[in-house]
ROSE-4610 file (N, C-alpha, C; in Angstrom, 1 decimal, always signed):
// ROSE-4610
residu = [X/X/X/X/X/X/X/X/X/X/X/X/X/X/X/X/X/X/X/X/X/X/X/X/X/X/X/X/X/X/X/X/X/X/X/X/X/X/X/X/X/X/X/X/X/X/X/X/X/X/X/X/X/X/X/X/X/X/X/X/X/X/X/X/X/X/X/X/X/X/X/X/X/X/X/X/X/X/X/X/X/X/X/X/X/X/X/X/X/X/X/X/X/X/X/X/X/X/X/X/X/X/X/X/X/X/X/X/X/X/X/X/X/X/X/X/X/X/X/X/X/X/X/X/X/X/X/X/X/X/X/X/X/X/X/X/X/X/X/X/X/X/X/X/X/X/X/X/X/X/X/X/X/X/X/X/X/X/X/X/X/X/X/X/X/X/X/X/X/X/X]
num = [1/1/1/2/2/2/3/3/3/4/4/4/5/5/5/6/6/6/7/7/7/8/8/8/9/9/9/10/10/10/11/11/11/12/12/12/13/13/13/14/14/14/15/15/15/16/16/16/17/17/17/18/18/18/19/19/19/20/20/20/21/21/21/22/22/22/23/23/23/24/24/24/25/25/25/26/26/26/27/27/27/28/28/28/29/29/29/30/30/30/31/31/31/32/32/32/33/33/33/34/34/34/35/35/35/36/36/36/37/37/37/38/38/38/39/39/39/40/40/40/41/41/41/42/42/42/43/43/43/44/44/44/45/45/45/46/46/46/47/47/47/48/48/48/49/49/49/50/50/50/51/51/51/52/52/52/53/53/53/54/54/54/55/55/55/56/56/56/57/57/57]
x = [-61.7/-61.6/-60.9/-60.1/-59.3/-59.8/-59.4/-59.8/-59.1/-59.9/-59.4/-59.6/-60.1/-60.4/-61.6/-61.4/-62.4/-63.3/-64.6/-65.6/-66.7/-67.5/-68.7/-69.9/-70.9/-72.1/-72.8/-73.3/-73.9/-75.4/-75.9/-77.3/-77.8/-79.1/-79.8/-79.9/-80.4/-80.7/-79.4/-78.3/-77.0/-76.2/-76.7/-76.0/-75.3/-74.1/-73.3/-72.4/-72.6/-71.8/-70.5/-69.5/-68.2/-68.3/-67.6/-67.5/-66.2/-65.9/-64.6/-65.0/-64.2/-64.4/-63.7/-64.5/-64.0/-63.5/-64.3/-63.9/-64.5/-63.9/-64.5/-65.4/-66.5/-67.5/-67.6/-68.1/-68.1/-69.2/-69.2/-70.2/-70.4/-69.3/-69.3/-69.9/-69.8/-70.3/-69.2/-69.2/-68.2/-68.9/-68.3/-68.8/-68.2/-69.1/-68.7/-69.1/-68.5/-69.0/-68.4/-69.1/-68.7/-69.2/-68.9/-69.3/-70.8/-71.6/-73.1/-73.7/-72.8/-73.3/-72.9/-74.0/-73.7/-73.0/-72.3/-71.6/-72.6/-72.5/-73.4/-72.8/-73.4/-73.0/-73.5/-72.7/-73.1/-72.5/-73.3/-72.9/-71.8/-70.7/-69.6/-70.0/-71.1/-71.6/-72.2/-72.5/-73.2/-72.2/-70.9/-69.8/-68.9/-68.5/-67.5/-66.2/-65.2/-63.9/-63.1/-62.5/-61.6/-60.2/-59.2/-57.8/-57.2/-57.9/-57.3/-57.6/-56.7/-57.0/-56.6/-57.3/-57.0/-56.3/-55.1/-54.3/-54.8/-54.8/-55.1/-53.9/-54.2/-53.2/-53.1]
y = [+23.8/+24.9/+26.0/+26.8/+27.8/+29.2/+30.2/+31.6/+31.8/+32.3/+32.6/+31.4/+30.3/+29.2/+29.5/+29.2/+29.4/+28.2/+28.4/+27.3/+27.6/+26.5/+26.6/+26.2/+27.0/+26.6/+25.5/+24.5/+23.4/+23.3/+24.1/+24.1/+25.5/+25.7/+26.9/+27.7/+28.9/+29.8/+30.1/+30.2/+30.6/+29.4/+28.3/+27.1/+27.3/+26.8/+26.9/+28.2/+29.1/+30.3/+30.2/+30.9/+30.8/+31.8/+31.4/+32.3/+32.0/+32.8/+32.5/+32.6/+31.8/+31.8/+33.1/+33.8/+35.1/+34.8/+34.1/+33.8/+32.5/+31.9/+30.6/+30.9/+30.2/+30.3/+28.9/+28.7/+27.4/+26.5/+25.3/+24.3/+23.9/+23.9/+23.4/+24.5/+25.7/+26.8/+27.8/+28.5/+29.5/+30.7/+31.9/+33.1/+33.2/+33.4/+33.4/+34.7/+35.0/+36.1/+35.9/+36.5/+36.4/+37.5/+37.4/+38.5/+38.7/+37.6/+37.7/+37.2/+37.0/+36.4/+37.4/+37.9/+38.8/+38.0/+38.7/+38.1/+37.4/+36.1/+35.4/+34.1/+33.5/+32.3/+31.1/+30.1/+28.9/+27.6/+26.6/+25.3/+24.7/+24.2/+23.7/+22.5/+21.8/+20.7/+21.2/+22.5/+23.0/+23.7/+23.5/+24.1/+23.0/+23.2/+22.3/+23.1/+22.7/+23.4/+23.3/+24.3/+24.3/+24.3/+24.0/+23.9/+25.3/+26.3/+27.7/+28.3/+29.2/+30.0/+31.4/+32.4/+33.8/+34.3/+34.9/+35.4/+36.8/+37.2/+38.5/+39.4/+40.7/+41.6/+42.6]
z = [-35.1/-36.0/-35.3/-36.2/-35.6/-36.2/-35.6/-36.0/-37.4/-38.3/-39.7/-40.7/-40.2/-41.0/-42.0/-43.2/-44.2/-44.3/-44.4/-44.4/-45.4/-45.7/-46.5/-45.6/-45.5/-44.8/-45.5/-44.7/-45.3/-45.0/-44.0/-43.6/-43.5/-43.6/-43.5/-44.8/-44.7/-45.8/-46.6/-45.9/-46.5/-46.9/-47.0/-47.4/-48.7/-48.8/-50.1/-50.1/-49.2/-49.2/-48.3/-48.7/-48.0/-46.8/-45.7/-44.6/-43.9/-42.9/-42.1/-40.6/-39.8/-38.4/-37.8/-37.1/-36.5/-35.1/-34.3/-32.9/-32.5/-31.5/-31.0/-29.8/-29.8/-28.8/-28.2/-27.0/-26.4/-26.9/-26.5/-26.8/-28.3/-29.0/-30.4/-31.3/-30.9/-31.8/-32.0/-33.2/-33.5/-34.1/-34.0/-34.6/-36.0/-37.0/-38.4/-39.1/-40.2/-41.0/-42.4/-43.4/-44.8/-45.6/-46.9/-47.8/-47.8/-47.8/-47.8/-46.6/-45.5/-44.3/-43.1/-42.4/-41.3/-40.2/-39.3/-38.2/-37.3/-37.1/-36.2/-35.7/-34.7/-34.1/-35.0/-35.1/-35.9/-35.3/-35.5/-35.0/-36.0/-35.4/-36.3/-37.1/-36.7/-37.5/-38.8/-38.9/-40.1/-41.0/-40.8/-41.6/-42.2/-43.4/-44.0/-44.1/-43.3/-43.3/-44.6/-45.1/-46.2/-45.7/-46.6/-46.2/-46.0/-46.6/-46.5/-45.2/-44.7/-43.6/-44.0/-43.3/-43.6/-42.4/-42.5/-41.4/-41.1/-39.8/-39.4/-39.7/-40.0/-40.3/-39.2]
């Protein structure tokens, strides 16, 4: 996964919501945030990547 990659959470209370990868963390985890998701660390196995990416301005 790369920074700016849009994803859908597949596990947890926020399952089904869209988010984006903000930064990479080690050990298969990334930092995510979204409209209804606070910035937090998440396992990449709990994310479904979309083809879209959001570019930083």
